[in-house]
Steps between C-alpha positions, in 0.01 A plus 500: 500500500139592500333638184361836567121509534467134570434496872197309571202595719260223589152547678556516878455189709542254208631145562718321242561127498835372339497132462845343502610824682807336659639393168755677262265730334247506780739642749602782266143566429409523875790734563399737218137501602609607854727763341272647236155446659487712828125485495464118513349362817631160458723271288433137550772262411369149430756218453562135589838570652506836683804732528491594870725804428188660350298467812611834655418697192243772559153420335601151402310196603649160440253214409638150472312286250492271207382665172381163368258461805183717457435497870835677562438759207151631580569651846822665363299663226201608710498878532782573262446761231760379262674162461838478341552131421865421478507161667623229281747208450769577255671176389657426156746240643281222623555578873122488567240244396277614214187445711627745769568762230152478365353498854674826586505691172160397359281378791655775711398763244148351483477529879601881489253571232215325689596658829499845335152447365349348824668750728430811291855594408464669154854547380739212419847545338684177407866458455524285189827422292649554161505118482130494446604612144844349471762425380314191376653157489561537116751779577324768288629851579285771647678817379376830633155372546200652669178381666335455159790340309388172346722212634448129524501418881587151513586349848563166645645589850263522805611859607407679171197304457379576849574875463315506172199340644507731809513803277209380297297447808583857623409670171174297465418603850481863411143638510363199716212619706546544873266566800356849505497541127880557462706314245854346545768707330825303411818547300825313453868620495754281312851568622797408275780338701514678842831574663602707812584473859448165672442312174567137594610394131766771513619366827513147347702619201745672746546173695544301193759743361708455809542129419680599165687777676283775363557391146168459311490329158303658214234264384266710310577736202513868604253572219222346693298768675281487808280777667567535875331735742612626846285389789447847620358595182274194496368601839441859386308390203267295731439806721418722205252260343341440844429867516376540142282189507289667766478830300433371163384127512361496152832575349737307727282193570526182299841596364856344503797720511872407446707619804818658370764786559809632348727206575709408188428204280769238548542125514444362855862439546615843403232677694589293814855600453401874548471398874747225528795679329529760777531198745795374305348251257605452143305375200736293279470522118331732259321200343358199671776254592272195451296414181130545536423124422723410800303727730183336355651160577591602863154634548351177387736303730406713798123448421568119481685492831225707663242238392720200608588664847142618558410199733809562703578877517437839347747563206428845364800652305466835344550360146213303363323513158261758616748739648741458193209621282422793722873607513577458134178665355475881451198638695478875525218739541438855359173649625364808662153359600561539865624866437205581289233359712617571857797725475773255581865624480789298672556637839859379490746559209710203368806654673329519840360148451831360425680685773242383767532140390883511491508639847264229632711232322827647653330494853401144430855419414638656818237321712630168364863592569410587851308193546788265404 
């Protein structure tokens, strides 16, 4: 459902570059750009692994490249009016080497900033993460916080550390001088946990649930709350801020914005069941069936096994000390900063977001059954 009066109109013949445009968020963003921005001349999609199904899309140019290589980034940026930088490695399980995460998330962001400055691209929007803030490793709750809420951001995992450093680089780059007397204008969006069609983690939960015959065991108290946001609304917020940053750079530039919608606050388990339950899954127990200290012990065992097996194979279970802290710590936002400064309202209601995600998951289930 589109909010009345929110149709976007860009300058004719503009070119947008979406880094990571073949990823989960990137593809939704590209599709919405094509749908909502009829005056765009070109949407460039930069990614290491191209989705060939996007090659036939009108006004889309696929560019294969490595974000950590400045020689790949510069020609992709050249001639673009706006860069939306979504490319990044998301890993909290230990599947990717820390050096690789830093190379992509930090060095890749440096490369994008430098390319924008040298190639004369004035507007840069960065997809950051709520994990820049938290939850921290101490398990301190963040309850109905906003962009100015005081919170001790304490991290030790490569992913949140890399996103925090990249966001810092983006905000510091705002106002840097460019050729021709212009200045770079930047901002960052911090989505809470993103969900929606083609979310790989939801596919993983579905597959794991089949092992236990669609019976899921409650591990985290239902009182723990997390903010989640539908991928379509995340894409919509990017489009709105990309338009507004060109109209009012002094207000939008140099700012960070939590990316949110009207999805309900629930534990990760209860929220995921909103999509899994229509597919026949059940969550057992109104309370956790295992004591928390046992979960902590299992997480530590997984961490030890990961270290011991590192020379031989990649052992990356979903449960580890970091993911346990994330899942068991309340982190919710209550803010209207994006609404105040650039008119953001969710394009999709909670009901629409849930129904779209459920339909996709049911189609995924059917595809698995046909493929057997």
